[in-house]
NUPA-407853 format. One record per atom (N, C-alpha, C): residue number from 1; residue in one letter; atom name; x, y, z. Coordinates in pm, 1 decimal. Example, Ala and Ser with C-alpha at 12.3 -4.5 7.8 and 13.67 -1.06 7.14 Angstrom:
+-----+----+----+----------+----------+----------+
!   i ! aa ! at !       c1 !       c2 !       c3 !
+-----+----+----+----------+----------+----------+
!   1 !  A !  N !   1319.0 !   -569.0 !    780.0 !
!   1 !  A ! CA !   1230.0 !   -450.0 !    780.0 !
!   1 !  A !  C !   1320.0 !   -330.0 !    780.0 !
!   2 !  S !  N !   1285.0 !   -225.0 !    708.0 !
!   2 !  S ! CA !   1367.0 !   -106.0 !    714.0 !
!   2 !  S !  C !   1290.0 !      3.0 !    787.0 !
+-----+----+----+----------+----------+----------+
***
This chain:
+-----+----+----+----------+----------+----------+
!   i ! aa ! at !       c1 !       c2 !       c3 !
+-----+----+----+----------+----------+----------+
!   1 !  X !  N !   1960.3 !    -99.1 !   -769.3 !
!   1 !  X ! CA !   1941.2 !   -104.3 !   -624.2 !
!   1 !  X !  C !   1803.9 !   -160.3 !   -591.1 !
!   2 !  X !  N !   1794.0 !   -216.0 !   -473.5 !
!   2 !  X ! CA !   1668.1 !   -270.9 !   -425.1 !
!   2 !  X !  C !   1610.1 !   -175.4 !   -320.6 !
!   3 !  X !  N !   1487.6 !   -129.7 !   -345.8 !
!   3 !  X ! CA !   1419.8 !    -35.0 !   -258.3 !
!   3 !  X !  C !   1296.0 !    -98.8 !   -197.0 !
!   4 !  X !  N !   1258.9 !    -49.8 !    -79.9 !
!   4 !  X ! CA !   1126.5 !    -73.6 !    -22.9 !
!   4 !  X !  C !   1070.3 !     61.7 !     14.5 !
!   5 !  X !  N !    938.8 !     73.1 !     10.3 !
!   5 !  X ! CA !    872.3 !    198.8 !     42.3 !
!   5 !  X !  C !    779.5 !    176.3 !    160.0 !
!   6 !  X !  N !    774.0 !    272.7 !    250.3 !
!   6 !  X ! CA !    680.3 !    271.0 !    362.4 !
!   6 !  X !  C !    593.5 !    395.3 !    349.5 !
!   7 !  X !  N !    464.0 !    374.1 !    343.0 !
!   7 !  X ! CA !    370.8 !    484.7 !    320.3 !
!   7 !  X !  C !    281.6 !    499.2 !    443.1 !
!   8 !  X !  N !    289.0 !    616.5 !    504.3 !
!   8 !  X ! CA !    217.3 !    643.2 !    628.4 !
!   8 !  X !  C !     97.9 !    736.3 !    611.3 !
!   9 !  X !  N !     77.0 !    790.6 !    493.1 !
!   9 !  X ! CA !    -27.5 !    890.0 !    471.7 !
!   9 !  X !  C !   -144.0 !    831.9 !    393.3 !
!  10 !  X !  N !   -263.1 !    875.2 !    430.6 !
!  10 !  X ! CA !   -383.0 !    834.2 !    357.7 !
!  10 !  X !  C !   -383.8 !    899.5 !    219.9 !
!  11 !  X !  N !   -446.2 !    834.9 !    123.9 !
!  11 !  X ! CA !   -457.2 !    897.5 !     -7.4 !
!  11 !  X !  C !   -543.8 !   1022.9 !      2.7 !
!  12 !  X !  N !   -504.9 !   1124.6 !    -71.1 !
!  12 !  X ! CA !   -581.4 !   1248.3 !    -85.2 !
!  12 !  X !  C !   -579.2 !   1340.7 !     36.2 !
!  13 !  X !  N !   -514.5 !   1302.4 !    147.0 !
!  13 !  X ! CA !   -503.0 !   1395.4 !    259.1 !
!  13 !  X !  C !   -372.8 !   1474.4 !    253.1 !
!  14 !  X !  N !   -278.4 !   1421.8 !    176.8 !
!  14 !  X ! CA !   -152.2 !   1491.0 !    151.9 !
!  14 !  X !  C !   -100.6 !   1440.2 !     17.3 !
!  15 !  X !  N !     11.5 !   1493.0 !    -23.0 !
!  15 !  X ! CA !     71.0 !   1451.6 !   -150.0 !
!  15 !  X !  C !    155.7 !   1324.8 !   -134.8 !
!  16 !  X !  N !    171.9 !   1275.5 !    -12.7 !
!  16 !  X ! CA !    265.6 !   1166.4 !     15.2 !
!  16 !  X !  C !    237.3 !   1039.0 !    -64.2 !
!  17 !  X !  N !    112.8 !    995.5 !    -69.7 !
!  17 !  X ! CA !     80.9 !    870.9 !   -141.1 !
!  17 !  X !  C !    105.2 !    884.6 !   -290.2 !
!  18 !  X !  N !     65.0 !    996.1 !   -347.3 !
!  18 !  X ! CA !     86.8 !   1018.3 !   -490.5 !
!  18 !  X !  C !    235.3 !   1028.7 !   -521.5 !
!  19 !  X !  N !    310.6 !   1093.0 !   -434.2 !
!  19 !  X ! CA !    455.3 !   1104.7 !   -453.1 !
!  19 !  X !  C !    521.5 !    967.5 !   -444.8 !
!  20 !  X !  N !    477.6 !    885.7 !   -350.8 !
!  20 !  X ! CA !    531.7 !    749.4 !   -338.2 !
!  20 !  X !  C !    504.3 !    668.5 !   -463.8 !
!  21 !  X !  N !    385.4 !    681.9 !   -518.3 !
!  21 !  X ! CA !    349.9 !    610.8 !   -641.2 !
!  21 !  X !  C !    439.9 !    654.5 !   -756.3 !
!  22 !  X !  N !    456.7 !    783.5 !   -773.6 !
!  22 !  X ! CA !    543.2 !    835.1 !   -880.9 !
!  22 !  X !  C !    687.7 !    790.8 !   -860.0 !
!  23 !  X !  N !    732.5 !    790.7 !   -735.4 !
!  23 !  X ! CA !    868.0 !    746.7 !   -703.4 !
!  23 !  X !  C !    886.3 !    599.9 !   -741.6 !
!  24 !  X !  N !    789.1 !    517.1 !   -706.5 !
!  24 !  X ! CA !    796.4 !    374.5 !   -740.0 !
!  24 !  X !  C !    796.3 !    354.7 !   -891.4 !
!  25 !  X !  N !    711.2 !    427.1 !   -962.2 !
!  25 !  X ! CA !    706.6 !    416.8 !  -1108.1 !
!  25 !  X !  C !    841.4 !    453.7 !  -1169.2 !
!  26 !  X !  N !    902.4 !    559.4 !  -1117.9 !
!  26 !  X ! CA !   1031.9 !    604.3 !  -1169.2 !
!  26 !  X !  C !   1141.3 !    503.0 !  -1139.2 !
!  27 !  X !  N !   1142.8 !    451.3 !  -1017.2 !
!  27 !  X ! CA !   1241.8 !    348.4 !   -982.0 !
!  27 !  X !  C !   1234.8 !    230.9 !  -1077.8 !
!  28 !  X !  N !   1115.1 !    181.9 !  -1098.1 !
!  28 !  X ! CA !   1096.4 !     63.4 !  -1180.9 !
!  28 !  X !  C !   1130.3 !     89.9 !  -1327.3 !
!  29 !  X !  N !   1092.2 !    206.0 !  -1375.9 !
!  29 !  X ! CA !   1123.8 !    237.6 !  -1516.2 !
!  29 !  X !  C !   1273.0 !    260.1 !  -1536.7 !
!  30 !  X !  N !   1344.4 !    296.3 !  -1429.2 !
!  30 !  X ! CA !   1489.3 !    314.7 !  -1437.4 !
!  30 !  X !  C !   1566.8 !    185.6 !  -1411.6 !
!  31 !  X !  N !   1495.2 !     74.6 !  -1393.2 !
!  31 !  X ! CA !   1561.3 !    -54.7 !  -1378.3 !
!  31 !  X !  C !   1591.3 !    -97.2 !  -1235.8 !
!  32 !  X !  N !   1545.8 !    -20.7 !  -1137.0 !
!  32 !  X ! CA !   1564.8 !    -60.4 !   -997.3 !
!  32 !  X !  C !   1457.3 !   -161.8 !   -957.6 !
!  33 !  X !  N !   1477.9 !   -224.8 !   -844.8 !
!  33 !  X ! CA !   1382.0 !   -321.7 !   -792.9 !
!  33 !  X !  C !   1309.4 !   -263.1 !   -673.3 !
!  34 !  X !  N !   1179.4 !   -287.4 !   -664.8 !
!  34 !  X ! CA !   1102.0 !   -251.6 !   -545.5 !
!  34 !  X !  C !   1066.2 !   -382.7 !   -476.0 !
!  35 !  X !  N !   1130.3 !   -404.6 !   -362.3 !
!  35 !  X ! CA !   1111.3 !   -529.4 !   -287.5 !
!  35 !  X !  C !    971.7 !   -535.3 !   -225.9 !
!  36 !  X !  N !    929.4 !   -424.8 !   -164.8 !
!  36 !  X ! CA !    799.4 !   -424.8 !    -96.1 !
!  36 !  X !  C !    750.9 !   -281.2 !    -80.3 !
!  37 !  X !  N !    619.2 !   -265.7 !    -84.0 !
!  37 !  X ! CA !    555.2 !   -139.4 !    -47.8 !
!  37 !  X !  C !    470.9 !   -171.2 !     74.9 !
!  38 !  X !  N !    501.5 !   -103.4 !    186.2 !
!  38 !  X ! CA !    434.9 !   -131.2 !    313.4 !
!  38 !  X !  C !    351.2 !    -10.2 !    352.0 !
!  39 !  X !  N !    222.8 !    -32.2 !    373.4 !
!  39 !  X ! CA !    129.4 !     74.4 !    410.4 !
!  39 !  X !  C !    100.3 !     62.8 !    559.6 !
!  40 !  X !  N !    122.7 !    172.7 !    632.1 !
!  40 !  X ! CA !    110.2 !    171.8 !    778.1 !
!  40 !  X !  C !     35.9 !    296.3 !    822.7 !
!  41 !  X !  N !    -21.4 !    292.8 !    941.9 !
!  41 !  X ! CA !    -96.1 !    408.6 !    991.9 !
!  41 !  X !  C !   -209.9 !    440.6 !    895.6 !
!  42 !  X !  N !   -231.3 !    568.5 !    871.5 !
!  42 !  X ! CA !   -337.6 !    608.5 !    779.5 !
!  42 !  X !  C !   -309.4 !    566.0 !    635.8 !
!  43 !  X !  N !   -187.2 !    526.7 !    608.4 !
!  43 !  X ! CA !   -152.5 !    478.6 !    475.6 !
!  43 !  X !  C !   -228.7 !    354.2 !    434.8 !
!  44 !  X !  N !   -284.9 !    281.5 !    531.7 !
!  44 !  X ! CA !   -359.8 !    160.5 !    499.4 !
!  44 !  X !  C !   -482.6 !    190.7 !    413.6 !
!  45 !  X !  N !   -530.5 !    314.1 !    416.9 !
!  45 !  X ! CA !   -647.7 !    351.1 !    336.5 !
!  45 !  X !  C !   -619.3 !    340.3 !    186.8 !
!  46 !  X !  N !   -492.3 !    339.5 !    146.9 !
!  46 !  X ! CA !   -458.4 !    319.5 !      6.3 !
!  46 !  X !  C !   -508.4 !    184.8 !    -44.0 !
!  47 !  X !  N !   -524.8 !     88.3 !     43.8 !
!  47 !  X ! CA !   -567.5 !    -45.0 !      5.7 !
!  47 !  X !  C !   -717.6 !    -62.7 !     -9.0 !
!  48 !  X !  N !   -795.5 !     37.6 !     28.5 !
!  48 !  X ! CA !   -940.4 !     24.6 !     21.7 !
!  48 !  X !  C !   -989.7 !     30.9 !   -122.2 !
!  49 !  X !  N !  -1060.4 !    -71.1 !   -163.4 !
!  49 !  X ! CA !  -1115.1 !    -71.8 !   -298.9 !
!  49 !  X !  C !  -1237.0 !     18.5 !   -310.5 !
!  50 !  X !  N !  -1282.2 !     76.5 !   -199.7 !
!  50 !  X ! CA !  -1397.2 !    165.9 !   -201.6 !
!  50 !  X !  C !  -1360.1 !    310.6 !   -232.7 !
!  51 !  X !  N !  -1230.7 !    338.6 !   -246.9 !
!  51 !  X ! CA !  -1188.6 !    473.8 !   -284.2 !
!  51 !  X !  C !  -1252.6 !    508.0 !   -418.4 !
!  52 !  X !  N !  -1319.4 !    621.9 !   -423.7 !
!  52 !  X ! CA !  -1389.8 !    662.7 !   -545.4 !
!  52 !  X !  C !  -1367.0 !    811.3 !   -573.0 !
!  53 !  X !  N !  -1247.4 !    845.8 !   -621.0 !
!  53 !  X ! CA !  -1220.9 !    987.6 !   -649.0 !
!  53 !  X !  C !  -1299.0 !   1034.7 !   -772.0 !
!  54 !  X !  N !  -1316.2 !   1165.2 !   -787.3 !
!  54 !  X ! CA !  -1380.1 !   1216.5 !   -908.6 !
!  54 !  X !  C !  -1304.0 !   1169.0 !  -1033.3 !
!  55 !  X !  N !  -1374.3 !   1158.8 !  -1144.6 !
!  55 !  X ! CA !  -1315.6 !   1103.8 !  -1266.6 !
!  55 !  X !  C !  -1197.0 !   1183.4 !  -1318.5 !
!  56 !  X !  N !  -1187.5 !   1310.7 !  -1282.7 !
!  56 !  X ! CA !  -1076.4 !   1391.9 !  -1333.1 !
!  56 !  X !  C !   -955.7 !   1391.0 !  -1239.7 !
!  57 !  X !  N !   -958.4 !   1308.1 !  -1135.3 !
!  57 !  X ! CA !   -846.0 !   1293.2 !  -1042.7 !
!  57 !  X !  C !   -787.4 !   1153.4 !  -1056.7 !
!  58 !  X !  N !   -661.7 !   1139.7 !  -1014.5 !
!  58 !  X ! CA !   -601.1 !   1007.2 !  -1020.0 !
!  58 !  X !  C !   -664.2 !    916.3 !   -914.6 !
!  59 !  X !  N !   -673.0 !    790.1 !   -946.1 !
!  59 !  X ! CA !   -724.7 !    691.0 !   -853.8 !
!  59 !  X !  C !   -603.5 !    615.9 !   -798.0 !
!  60 !  X !  N !   -558.3 !    658.3 !   -681.3 !
!  60 !  X ! CA !   -435.5 !    601.5 !   -624.3 !
!  60 !  X !  C !   -446.7 !    451.1 !   -601.3 !
!  61 !  X !  N !   -559.6 !    406.1 !   -552.0 !
!  61 !  X ! CA !   -576.9 !    262.3 !   -528.4 !
!  61 !  X !  C !   -560.0 !    186.0 !   -659.6 !
!  62 !  X !  N !   -628.0 !    230.4 !   -761.0 !
!  62 !  X ! CA !   -621.2 !    164.6 !   -891.7 !
!  62 !  X !  C !   -481.4 !    172.5 !   -952.2 !
!  63 !  X !  N !   -414.8 !    286.7 !   -935.6 !
!  63 !  X ! CA !   -279.6 !    301.8 !   -990.3 !
!  63 !  X !  C !   -179.1 !    211.9 !   -918.1 !
!  64 !  X !  N !   -195.5 !    193.6 !   -786.1 !
!  64 !  X ! CA !   -110.0 !     98.4 !   -714.0 !
!  64 !  X !  C !   -135.8 !    -43.7 !   -764.3 !
!  65 !  X !  N !   -262.2 !    -76.8 !   -786.8 !
!  65 !  X ! CA !   -296.0 !   -209.8 !   -839.3 !
!  65 !  X !  C !   -230.5 !   -233.0 !   -975.2 !
!  66 !  X !  N !   -241.7 !   -135.8 !  -1062.3 !
!  66 !  X ! CA !   -185.2 !   -147.9 !  -1196.4 !
!  66 !  X !  C !    -35.3 !   -167.3 !  -1190.6 !
!  67 !  X !  N !     31.9 !    -85.9 !  -1107.9 !
!  67 !  X ! CA !    177.4 !    -97.0 !  -1094.8 !
!  67 !  X !  C !    216.8 !   -233.0 !  -1037.4 !
!  68 !  X !  N !    141.7 !   -277.5 !   -937.3 !
!  68 !  X ! CA !    170.9 !   -407.7 !   -875.7 !
!  68 !  X !  C !    152.5 !   -520.7 !   -975.8 !
!  69 !  X !  N !     49.1 !   -514.4 !  -1056.1 !
!  69 !  X ! CA !     26.0 !   -617.2 !  -1156.8 !
!  69 !  X !  C !    135.4 !   -616.3 !  -1263.3 !
!  70 !  X !  N !    176.4 !   -497.3 !  -1303.1 !
!  70 !  X ! CA !    277.4 !   -483.4 !  -1408.3 !
!  70 !  X !  C !    414.0 !   -534.4 !  -1363.9 !
!  71 !  X !  N !    450.4 !   -508.5 !  -1237.8 !
!  71 !  X ! CA !    584.4 !   -541.9 !  -1189.1 !
!  71 !  X !  C !    585.6 !   -648.2 !  -1079.2 !
!  72 !  X !  N !    473.6 !   -712.7 !  -1053.5 !
!  72 !  X ! CA !    463.2 !   -814.3 !   -947.5 !
!  72 !  X !  C !    509.5 !   -759.3 !   -813.4 !
!  73 !  X !  N !    457.8 !   -644.3 !   -776.0 !
!  73 !  X ! CA !    495.7 !   -580.7 !   -649.8 !
!  73 !  X !  C !    423.6 !   -644.8 !   -532.3 !
!  74 !  X !  N !    489.2 !   -640.9 !   -418.6 !
!  74 !  X ! CA !    434.2 !   -688.9 !   -293.0 !
!  74 !  X !  C !    375.7 !   -567.8 !   -220.1 !
!  75 !  X !  N !    242.2 !   -554.9 !   -220.0 !
!  75 !  X ! CA !    174.0 !   -444.5 !   -151.3 !
!  75 !  X !  C !    119.1 !   -496.8 !    -19.6 !
!  76 !  X !  N !    182.6 !   -457.4 !     91.0 !
!  76 !  X ! CA !    147.3 !   -509.8 !    222.6 !
!  76 !  X !  C !     83.6 !   -399.8 !    306.6 !
!  77 !  X !  N !    -31.2 !   -431.6 !    364.1 !
!  77 !  X ! CA !   -104.6 !   -340.5 !    450.5 !
!  77 !  X !  C !    -93.8 !   -393.5 !    593.2 !
!  78 !  X !  N !    -49.2 !   -308.6 !    685.0 !
!  78 !  X ! CA !    -34.3 !   -350.2 !    825.0 !
!  78 !  X !  C !   -170.7 !   -390.5 !    880.9 !
!  79 !  X !  N !   -180.0 !   -512.7 !    927.2 !
!  79 !  X ! CA !   -308.6 !   -565.3 !    972.4 !
!  79 !  X !  C !   -361.5 !   -490.7 !   1094.6 !
!  80 !  X !  N !   -276.3 !   -458.9 !   1190.2 !
!  80 !  X ! CA !   -323.6 !   -390.7 !   1311.5 !
!  80 !  X !  C !   -376.5 !   -251.2 !   1278.1 !
!  81 !  X !  N !   -301.9 !   -177.8 !   1197.0 !
!  81 !  X ! CA !   -345.9 !    -43.2 !   1157.6 !
!  81 !  X !  C !   -472.1 !    -51.1 !   1072.3 !
!  82 !  X !  N !   -480.8 !   -151.8 !    986.3 !
!  82 !  X ! CA !   -596.7 !   -167.2 !    898.3 !
!  82 !  X !  C !   -723.2 !   -197.5 !    977.7 !
!  83 !  X !  N !   -714.9 !   -291.0 !   1069.7 !
!  83 !  X ! CA !   -833.0 !   -327.1 !   1147.5 !
!  83 !  X !  C !   -885.5 !   -207.9 !   1226.6 !
!  84 !  X !  N !   -796.2 !   -127.6 !   1282.3 !
!  84 !  X ! CA !   -837.8 !     -8.8 !   1357.0 !
!  84 !  X !  C !   -911.9 !     91.3 !   1269.2 !
!  85 !  X !  N !   -881.4 !     89.2 !   1139.8 !
!  85 !  X ! CA !   -937.4 !    187.9 !   1047.4 !
!  85 !  X !  C !  -1045.3 !    128.3 !    956.5 !
!  86 !  X !  N !  -1087.4 !      7.5 !    984.5 !
!  86 !  X ! CA !  -1196.2 !    -53.6 !    908.9 !
!  86 !  X !  C !  -1158.1 !   -103.9 !    772.2 !
!  87 !  X !  N !  -1031.3 !   -138.9 !    753.3 !
!  87 !  X ! CA !   -986.4 !   -198.1 !    627.4 !
!  87 !  X !  C !   -973.7 !   -348.5 !    652.4 !
!  88 !  X !  N !  -1058.0 !   -427.3 !    585.4 !
!  88 !  X ! CA !  -1066.2 !   -570.6 !    611.2 !
!  88 !  X !  C !  -1060.7 !   -650.2 !    481.7 !
!  89 !  X !  N !   -989.9 !   -762.3 !    485.1 !
!  89 !  X ! CA !   -999.7 !   -857.0 !    373.5 !
!  89 !  X !  C !  -1114.0 !   -953.7 !    406.9 !
!  90 !  X !  N !  -1140.1 !  -1049.1 !    319.6 !
!  90 !  X ! CA !  -1252.4 !  -1140.5 !    341.2 !
!  90 !  X !  C !  -1238.3 !  -1220.4 !    470.0 !
!  91 !  X !  N !  -1117.1 !  -1266.0 !    496.6 !
!  91 !  X ! CA !  -1093.1 !  -1347.9 !    614.8 !
!  91 !  X !  C !  -1119.6 !  -1270.1 !    743.9 !
!  92 !  X !  N !  -1069.6 !  -1147.2 !    750.8 !
!  92 !  X ! CA !  -1088.1 !  -1066.3 !    871.8 !
!  92 !  X !  C !  -1233.2 !  -1020.2 !    886.2 !
!  93 !  X !  N !  -1299.8 !   -992.8 !    775.5 !
!  93 !  X ! CA !  -1441.3 !   -956.0 !    782.2 !
!  93 !  X !  C !  -1522.3 !  -1070.7 !    842.8 !
!  94 !  X !  N !  -1491.5 !  -1191.1 !    799.3 !
!  94 !  X ! CA !  -1560.8 !  -1309.1 !    853.5 !
!  94 !  X !  C !  -1526.4 !  -1327.5 !   1000.8 !
!  95 !  X !  N !  -1398.7 !  -1312.6 !   1033.3 !
!  95 !  X ! CA !  -1352.2 !  -1331.0 !   1172.0 !
!  95 !  X !  C !  -1421.5 !  -1235.5 !   1268.4 !
!  96 !  X !  N !  -1443.8 !  -1110.4 !   1223.9 !
!  96 !  X ! CA !  -1505.0 !  -1008.7 !   1309.8 !
!  96 !  X !  C !  -1654.2 !   -990.9 !   1282.0 !
!  97 !  X !  N !  -1713.7 !  -1084.6 !   1211.0 !
!  97 !  X ! CA !  -1857.7 !  -1084.1 !   1181.1 !
!  97 !  X !  C !  -1903.1 !   -954.4 !   1114.5 !
!  98 !  X !  N !  -1825.8 !   -908.8 !   1019.1 !
!  98 !  X ! CA !  -1862.2 !   -790.3 !    941.0 !
!  98 !  X !  C !  -1927.9 !   -836.5 !    811.4 !
!  99 !  X !  N !  -2018.9 !   -756.8 !    761.1 !
!  99 !  X ! CA !  -2094.5 !   -795.1 !    641.7 !
!  99 !  X !  C !  -2014.5 !   -781.5 !    512.4 !
! 100 !  X !  N !  -1914.8 !   -694.4 !    512.0 !
! 100 !  X ! CA !  -1839.3 !   -669.5 !    389.3 !
! 100 !  X !  C !  -1689.7 !   -659.4 !    418.4 !
! 101 !  X !  N !  -1612.1 !   -675.9 !    312.2 !
! 101 !  X ! CA !  -1468.0 !   -650.1 !    318.8 !
! 101 !  X !  C !  -1439.7 !   -539.7 !    218.2 !
! 102 !  X !  N !  -1324.7 !   -475.2 !    231.2 !
! 102 !  X ! CA !  -1294.4 !   -365.4 !    138.9 !
! 102 !  X !  C !  -1148.0 !   -358.1 !     96.4 !
! 103 !  X !  N !  -1068.0 !   -456.9 !    129.4 !
! 103 !  X ! CA !   -929.2 !   -456.7 !     86.1 !
! 103 !  X !  C !   -922.2 !   -511.0 !    -56.1 !
! 104 !  X !  N !   -871.0 !   -430.6 !   -145.8 !
! 104 !  X ! CA !   -863.1 !   -472.4 !   -285.5 !
! 104 !  X !  C !   -736.2 !   -549.8 !   -314.9 !
! 105 !  X !  N !   -747.6 !   -650.2 !   -399.8 !
! 105 !  X ! CA !   -629.4 !   -724.5 !   -446.0 !
! 105 !  X !  C !   -549.1 !   -633.3 !   -538.4 !
! 106 !  X !  N !   -419.9 !   -643.0 !   -538.9 !
! 106 !  X ! CA !   -331.4 !   -739.9 !   -476.0 !
! 106 !  X !  C !   -279.1 !   -696.3 !   -338.7 !
! 107 !  X !  N !   -341.0 !   -595.2 !   -277.6 !
! 107 !  X ! CA !   -303.0 !   -557.2 !   -141.2 !
! 107 !  X !  C !   -331.0 !   -675.5 !    -49.9 !
! 108 !  X !  N !   -242.5 !   -697.0 !     48.1 !
! 108 !  X ! CA !   -267.2 !   -804.9 !    142.9 !
! 108 !  X !  C !   -230.9 !   -761.2 !    283.3 !
! 109 !  X !  N !   -305.9 !   -813.2 !    379.3 !
! 109 !  X ! CA !   -282.3 !   -782.7 !    520.5 !
! 109 !  X !  C !   -168.2 !   -867.3 !    574.0 !
! 110 !  X !  N !    -83.1 !   -804.2 !    653.5 !
! 110 !  X ! CA !     24.0 !   -876.3 !    720.9 !
! 110 !  X !  C !     74.5 !   -790.2 !    836.0 !
! 111 !  X !  N !    168.2 !   -842.4 !    911.7 !
! 111 !  X ! CA !    217.2 !   -773.6 !   1029.7 !
! 111 !  X !  C !    340.5 !   -688.0 !   1005.1 !
! 112 !  X !  N !    383.6 !   -621.8 !   1110.7 !
! 112 !  X ! CA !    501.1 !   -534.8 !   1104.1 !
! 112 !  X !  C !    628.7 !   -610.6 !   1070.7 !
! 113 !  X !  N !    627.3 !   -740.2 !   1089.2 !
! 113 !  X ! CA !    743.8 !   -820.4 !   1052.7 !
! 113 !  X !  C !    778.5 !   -804.2 !    905.3 !
! 114 !  X !  N !    678.2 !   -777.1 !    822.7 !
! 114 !  X ! CA !    702.6 !   -755.6 !    680.2 !
! 114 !  X !  C !    781.3 !   -626.7 !    656.1 !
! 115 !  X !  N !    759.5 !   -525.8 !    741.5 !
! 115 !  X ! CA !    837.8 !   -402.3 !    730.5 !
! 115 !  X !  C !    981.9 !   -427.5 !    774.1 !
! 116 !  X !  N !    999.7 !   -503.3 !    879.9 !
! 116 !  X ! CA !   1134.5 !   -539.9 !    924.2 !
! 116 !  X !  C !   1205.9 !   -618.1 !    815.1 !
! 117 !  X !  N !   1137.0 !   -713.6 !    755.9 !
! 117 !  X ! CA !   1193.7 !   -791.1 !    646.2 !
! 117 !  X !  C !   1232.9 !   -700.3 !    529.7 !
! 118 !  X !  N !   1149.4 !   -602.0 !    500.5 !
! 118 !  X ! CA !   1179.8 !   -507.8 !    392.0 !
! 118 !  X !  C !   1306.9 !   -429.4 !    422.6 !
! 119 !  X !  N !   1323.4 !   -390.1 !    547.6 !
! 119 !  X ! CA !   1443.7 !   -315.7 !    587.8 !
! 119 !  X !  C !   1568.7 !   -401.8 !    573.8 !
! 120 !  X !  N !   1558.0 !   -527.7 !    611.5 !
! 120 !  X ! CA !   1671.6 !   -618.6 !    606.1 !
! 120 !  X !  C !   1709.7 !   -652.9 !    462.0 !
! 121 !  X !  N !   1610.5 !   -667.1 !    376.1 !
! 121 !  X ! CA !   1633.9 !   -716.8 !    240.3 !
! 121 !  X !  C !   1637.2 !   -609.1 !    132.8 !
! 122 !  X !  N !   1647.4 !   -483.6 !    172.0 !
! 122 !  X ! CA !   1652.4 !   -374.4 !     74.6 !
! 122 !  X !  C !   1778.7 !   -292.0 !     98.3 !
! 123 !  X !  N !   1826.5 !   -231.5 !    -10.9 !
! 123 !  X ! CA !   1939.2 !   -139.6 !      3.0 !
! 123 !  X !  C !   1895.7 !     -7.8 !     65.4 !
! 124 !  X !  N !   1773.1 !     33.9 !     34.5 !
! 124 !  X ! CA !   1717.6 !    158.1 !     86.7 !
! 124 !  X !  C !   1570.4 !    139.7 !    118.3 !
! 125 !  X !  N !   1524.3 !    200.1 !    229.2 !
! 125 !  X ! CA !   1382.5 !    206.3 !    262.6 !
! 125 !  X !  C !   1347.2 !    354.5 !    268.7 !
! 126 !  X !  N !   1252.5 !    393.2 !    185.9 !
! 126 !  X ! CA !   1211.8 !    532.8 !    176.4 !
! 126 !  X !  C !   1072.2 !    544.8 !    235.2 !
! 127 !  X !  N !   1052.1 !    643.1 !    323.8 !
! 127 !  X ! CA !    921.6 !    663.0 !    385.2 !
! 127 !  X !  C !    852.7 !    786.3 !    326.6 !
! 128 !  X !  N !    721.2 !    778.5 !    321.2 !
! 128 !  X ! CA !    638.1 !    887.2 !    270.4 !
! 128 !  X !  C !    526.3 !    912.8 !    370.3 !
! 129 !  X !  N !    511.1 !   1036.9 !    414.1 !
! 129 !  X ! CA !    408.3 !   1072.9 !    509.0 !
! 129 !  X !  C !    462.0 !   1082.2 !    649.4 !
! 130 !  X !  N !    375.6 !   1127.4 !    739.2 !
! 130 !  X ! CA !    418.4 !   1152.6 !    877.8 !
! 130 !  X !  C !    416.3 !   1028.9 !    962.7 !
+-----+----+----+----------+----------+----------+
***
């Protein structure tokens, strides 16, 4: 089956992001396809490369990167939600005259149309978080 995931929770504020990561890992190891992972609302914080958890905790940002690299996943961060929360790629940082960017690759900014596309092109869309 082809799945897409929508993540609405920030990392470390609830179990939602970690659960979504484990769910995606399980899907992929069981031979399913993950069409897209869409981060919306506070979930956009998963894309920040500045996340620095203690060494004895999982690094959700890094684990999403690793999974995306391993399986060529499409990690999409809602641009409107990201800008409101200070998550910027290089292009948006330049556009808004900010000194730094903090969106880590392979996360990429895009619009809600990507979530609609995920719904249309997936057998199931599973949401995590409020």
